[in-house]
N, C-alpha and C positions, 0 to 999 in steps of 0.2 A: 379252531378257532374260526377256521373258513366255514365251517357247518353254519357256527352259531352267528356268525356275519352277516351269511347268505340267508338265513330266518328276519335276521332283524332288517333287512332288505326289501322281505316279502311280508312283513306282516307291519300292521301299526298298532302291536299290542292294545285294543281297548279295554277301557275302564268297567268296572263291573257296572250294573244298574242303577244311575242313583249316585256315583262314586264319587262325583266332584263337586265340590263346595263352592266354590267362587269362581269367577272368570276376572283375569286382568288382561290385559292388551297392549303392545306396542308395535303401530300401524303409521302408515301414511294416510292420506288422503280417502283411499278407501276403503277405511275403519273408523274415521275418526266419526264421533257425534257433536262435538263441541268446537271446534276450530274454523270454520268458516266465518268469517266475522262479518257478517249479515245485522247485527245487532244497530239501534239508532248511534246515528254519526260513525259508524265503523265502515271500512274498504267496501266492502261490499253491500253498503244498505242499500243500493240502490236495485241488487238483485236479489231482495229477499226473497219475493215472492216464488224466484225460479228454486227454491232450495228448501230442503223439509227443516228448519231449525237450524243448526250450526252445522250439520251435512253436507258432503258435497254432490249429493241425491234427492230425488224425488219421493224418499222415503225410508223405512230402515234401511241400515244399513245388514251384511252377511252377521257381523258378531254379535247385535243385538237380538236378532232373527234364533244365532244358533244357544244364545243364554236362552232362552224360550224353550227349545225345542229341549236342553237336557236340563229345566228345572230350575235354572239359576235366576236369582235375581240381578239385573243389568245396571251396575252403580257405575256414573257417565264418570266420577272419578278413579276408576281403575281402568280405562282408559287411554293411555298415554299416547293416542295418535294425533298425528297432525301433516298437514300439507309437506314433502319435504325430508318427512323421516328418517334420515340416514343411520346407515351402521355405527358412523361413528357416535351419532348423538345418539344410539340405541348405547355406547356403552356407558355415555354418560344414565343415560334413565336408567340401566339396570342398576349401577351405582346410586341412585339415589331410593330406587325401590326399596321399600319398609316392605320387609316379609310379614304377612298377616298371620295369624294364633293358626289355619288351616293351610297355611304353605305348602305343605306336604300333600294334599290331594284340590290345590286350587287348578283350574287349567288357565295353561297363561299363553298366550297367542305373542308369536314374535313375526313381523311382517314389513320389513324394513327394504327388501334388496331389489325392491322394483325402483324405489327412490332412489337408490346408487345406480340406479343403470339409466334412468332418466337426467339424474344430474351430471354424470360423467357423459354421456352422449352431448349434452346441452354444451359444456365445458369444452369439449371436444367435437366440433361439429363436422360434416361429411364436407368436400367427400371421401371416402376410405378407400385404401389402398396396403399392400406387405407391409410399408414403411409404418402403418401404423397400429399392427399387429403386437408390438412390444408394449407401447403403449397400455393396450387394452389389457393384454395378458398381465401386466403388472399387476394393471387396476384388479381383476378379477382378485389375484393373488392376497392384493389388502382388505377387497370386502370381505371375503373369506376369512380371514384372517381377525378382523372386526367382529363381522359375529360369532365366530368361534370364542373372543373374549369375551362380549356381552352374555352369550350362553354359558360360559364359567360360571362369569360372575351371580347369575342369576342361581343357576344349581349351588354352588354355594351359602347362598340365602335359602336354600332349602326347596328350592322348586324341581318337582320329578315330570312332571305333563308338559310336555309344550306343543303347541303345532304352529309347526312352519312352513308355511306353504313354498313351494318353487317360485322362481321369478316367470314371468309370462313374457310374449313377443311384445316389447313397450312400443315398437314402430304398426301393431295395429291398432293404435287406437289414432282418432281425427287429429289428437295434435301433431303428430308425424303426417307428412305427404314426402314422403322420398323416392327416388328412384328405385325399380325393382333390386340393381344391385347394389346401393347400399343399405337397403333395409335385408338383404338376405347376409349383409356382411355382418348387420347388429345381431339378425336371428341368430345368424353362427354363435357370434360370443355368448348370446343368454344363451345356449346350450352347454355351450363351453362353463360357464360357469354355475349351471345348475347339475351339470358331472359332480364337477366339484365339489357344489355345497351339499349333494347328496352323502355323497364320499364321506366329507367332514360331518353331516349328524349321524351315519352310522358309527365311523369310530367313537366319538362321545359315548354313544349309548355302552359300546363294548365297554370303553375303559373308566365311564363314569356309573358305577352302581344305581341301579332302582329307576335311571332317568328312561325316560318313554318318551318320542320323539312323533308325533303326528306328522306324516310329510303329504302333503296334498299333493297330486300332479295339477297345479294350475295351469300348466306351461300345457300342459297336452286336453286340460279341459277346456280354456280361454280358446286355442284352437279350432276343437271341436264346436263348440258354440258357435264362432265366426264362422265356419263352413256350413254347416247346419243350424241356422236360427230358428225354422219354423219347427224345430223339433223341440225346441224351447219356449215357444210360442214368442218368439223375438223376432223381428226384422229391423234391414237397414246396419247391415255393421262398417259398415263406411261411413257412416257419419253422427255424429250426435243428436239428440232431439232437442237440444236449445237452438244451435244454429240452423237447423233447419226448420224447425216451426216457431219460429224469434218467442213466442212467450205461453208454452205449453203447460196445461193443469198439471198438477202433481199427482192428480189420483186419478184421471180419466182423461180417453183421447188418445189418439193415436203415439202421443210421446212413450207414455209410461211401456209400450211394445219394444220402444227400442232397444239396445246392447245398450248403446251407451247415452249417461243425460248430458253430460258436457266431455270439453273435449277430449278431458284425462279421465274419468270417473266413471264406472257402469251406472244401470237405471238401477232403481231399487226390486223391479223385477229379474234382472240377471243375478244380482245378491241374494234372491232367495234361493238361488241354484248352485250359490257359490256355498251358500249352508250348508244346504243337502249332499252338496262334495263331502264336507267335513264328517258332519253327523254320517253318514253310511260308515266312512274311515273309522270314525270317534267310537260311538257308540249302536249298530245298526241292531233294529227292534226283530225281536223275535218272537215266537210262541215258547214261552217257558213250561205250560202245562196245561192239560185238559182234565177238565171232571164233568161224566156225564152222570146225570141224573136228574128223576124227577120233568122227563123230556126239555130240558134244557143243556146246553154243554158251556161250561163255565172254563172259559179262555184265562190265562194269566198270559201279559204281555209284558218282555220286558222290554229296558232300552226305549222304553214307548216317546218318541216325541212329543212333548207338551205343549196340547193346544192347537194341534195341527190335526188336522181330521183326516182318519182312516178307514177299512173297510176288513172286514172280515169275508172272506170269500172260501168257500166247503165244495167236493168233490166228491162223489162215489168212489172214486177209480184215481186219484192223483191225477188226471187228465184231464179233466173239463168240469172247470172252477166256475159258482158262479155266487152273485154279491150275495151275505146273509144279511150284514147288516151293517152299516155305518158305528164308528166309535170314535169317542172325540177326546182324548186321555188327557187327565187332568195333574197327573203323576207319571214318575217313569216310569215306576211299575204297577200295572193295574189290572184288576180279574173285570171281564166283560162277561155277561150272559146273553147266550144267542139260542134260538130255536136248534133242538138237535130233531135231526129227521133221516130217518133208514136206521138198519141195523148198522151200517158203518159209514162213516163219514172221515173225508181229510181237511185239515181248516188251517188257512193260512192269512197273513193278516199284510196291507198295504198301507202305504202312504204315499199316495199321490204329492207331486209338488203343487202347488196353487198358491198364486201371490194374490197376495188382496191389500189393499192401502192402509196404513202408511207400510 
């Protein structure tokens, strides 16, 4: 049992190429495409020009990008995400979820832990000290129990493939302006939450037959991007584009390169990197077969990210690779023909992360 548990901790247990048949999402404002009230007469009508549709973002959010790369049709009706969607409401929404006919092969995202943390820290503001630990510990216990209850509900309705990211350090978003000791206090609570969250998910995979949960380390990813924004083509980790620039265009200009679009939510450019984090865990692209003949090499790529430009590189010695041809997958499994040169060649495929609006 300990060995099996260790394997589950280490592996995301990816699905076969093209194995997922639909996408459903239970998330907060980072995931929504329908919740921002920017329509005529609505609360945020005056801000309509600052957001892409009803998203809290300047372009597509990560679940839309992930759906495309997985070769799935994104259906807004299957995305039950909204600002403030916490784990208590996740239970209610899981109960209301009507399982589709393909539920056993549907990919379901459940990411509400950040909303839990924001709500609790707002209801229990700083300063924090040792006397606040019991309340925070109880909050963590309650949130984990509610996530477990919601997951069991979804499992009993036939869900077998989930994406459940870790919570991020919420004090790093521009909304928070805390002194270092207060930020550190919350950060430590987030780490404690994530430790319990991961253990709970692993235990459920052991006890619930056939359950697969992809657990992206969004906590570490978020911290890496904030510490090294230039590596991702991003800038200004401490401020959001709207407040810094006033009325930034959605599709161009300096604002699109910010990490944060508003005080809570990331830009579309950040979101494409987030989608890539999950994509690489779920279904990393790889060469499945090579057939050489007639001066060409026919390369079959599986887990290809649909609509994402990539490249075939070749090498005579597995050391010095050079680009042979661009490729643009239209399916998750596809064969590409490239020129074959020399008596012996080694091939690899790569798909750089490049954002384009929306």
